[in-house]
C-alpha angles and dihedrals in degrees: 000000000000118000112243117213110237092223091054091048091050090049092051092048091048092050092048091049094050091050101039102033103031104028098240123154116228114227130195113222129181122254091219113090123216112235091234091069092055090053093042092054092046094242129146117249090220088067090066132077107251127209118224095208102036119173087239130009093244091052098057096111128084119221121258092194137027094230097088096064093039092053089049090055091049092049091053095046108034093093092063099043138028092198112062118170110175140154140174135196123209148108129303128190117219118193111221106180107294091343127086118211113205111202137176112229145174 
């Protein structure tokens, strides 16, 4: 029998609960952050983890928060619904001096 990671099991149960019990829709957002969001939020690019071989030059940064992708989903869907209940789970990368902290978040 395969060993199931407790963190993965907790994540799956949380996702199921949010969808089945509270009516949320799970989204899937990208970990790469478009440079325009950094500018829009008035942040400094040097505060973000940067990829050397990004798929596109403007997508070289990794998110430090899930909000960017969620707001993008809301922007694209708000015209069709007044009631948007969404969530996503994934990794964020928080720059802490010379160190990068990779964290799972909801």
